[in-house]
C-alpha positions in Angstrom: 124.1 19.2 78.2 126.6 20.8 80.6 129.5 22.7 79.1 132.7 22.2 81.0 135.2 25.0 81.7 138.7 24.9 80.2 140.0 24.1 83.7 137.6 21.1 84.0 138.7 19.9 80.5 142.4 20.1 81.6 141.5 18.2 84.8 139.7 15.5 82.8 142.7 15.1 80.4 145.1 14.9 83.4 143.0 12.2 85.0 142.8 10.3 81.8 146.6 10.4 81.4 147.1 9.3 85.1 144.7 6.4 84.8 146.3 5.2 81.5 149.8 5.4 83.1 148.7 3.4 86.1 147.1 0.7 84.0 150.2 0.4 81.8 152.5 0.3 84.8 150.3 -2.3 86.5 150.8 -4.8 83.7 154.4 -5.7 84.7 153.7 -5.1 88.4 151.0 -7.7 88.8 153.2 -10.7 87.8 156.0 -9.3 89.9 153.8 -9.1 93.0 152.6 -12.6 92.3 156.2 -13.8 91.9 157.2 -12.2 95.2 154.4 -14.0 97.0 155.4 -17.2 95.2 159.0 -16.8 96.4 157.9 -17.0 100.0 159.3 -20.1 101.5 156.5 -22.4 102.5 156.6 -26.1 103.0 153.3 -26.5 101.0 153.6 -25.5 97.4 149.8 -25.2 97.1 149.8 -22.4 99.6 152.6 -20.6 97.7 150.6 -20.8 94.5 147.5 -19.5 96.2 149.5 -16.6 97.6 150.9 -15.8 94.2 147.4 -15.8 92.6 146.1 -13.7 95.5 148.9 -11.1 95.1 148.2 -10.9 91.3 144.4 -10.5 91.9 145.2 -7.8 94.6 146.9 -5.7 92.0 144.1 -6.2 89.4 141.4 -5.3 91.9 143.4 -2.3 93.1 143.4 -1.0 89.5 139.6 -1.2 89.3 139.2 0.5 92.7 141.7 3.3 91.7 139.9 3.9 88.5 136.5 4.0 90.1 137.6 6.6 92.8 140.0 8.7 90.8 138.5 8.8 87.3 135.5 11.1 87.9 133.8 13.8 86.0 135.1 17.2 87.1 131.6 18.8 86.6 129.4 16.4 88.6 131.9 14.1 90.4 130.2 11.0 88.9 132.4 8.0 88.1 133.4 7.9 84.5 134.1 4.2 84.6 131.9 1.5 83.1 128.2 1.9 83.6 125.7 -0.8 84.2 125.5 -1.4 80.4 128.2 -3.1 78.4 130.4 -0.6 76.5 132.8 -1.2 73.7 136.5 -1.2 74.4 137.1 2.0 72.4 134.6 3.9 74.5 136.6 3.8 77.8 138.0 7.3 77.3 135.3 8.6 75.1 135.3 12.2 76.5 131.6 12.2 77.6 129.9 11.9 81.0 126.6 9.9 80.8 125.4 11.5 84.1 125.6 15.2 83.4 126.1 15.0 79.6 129.3 17.0 79.7 131.4 16.6 76.6 135.2 16.7 77.0 136.1 15.9 73.4 136.4 19.6 72.4 
């Protein structure tokens, strides 16, 4: 088990707050982006609907990409996102790196 320094614990907590804020802010942004694409004047309404859904999905995928590249362990730089196994919803920000066994819950 690797013991993180106080600076690494601060960095972990900062990254957790930033990822949480981005995810909370993206909830209203995704429908807004979809609505902006829907408001594009096209003669075919099916195309406008597809563009709206595509804009919504662009924001959702962007959240996952941001989380994967930003939310990393300060000790080993391994992604702290979901692993190959299914994890419970309450374990997203559990304060533990499965790769280097660093514990940030202290």
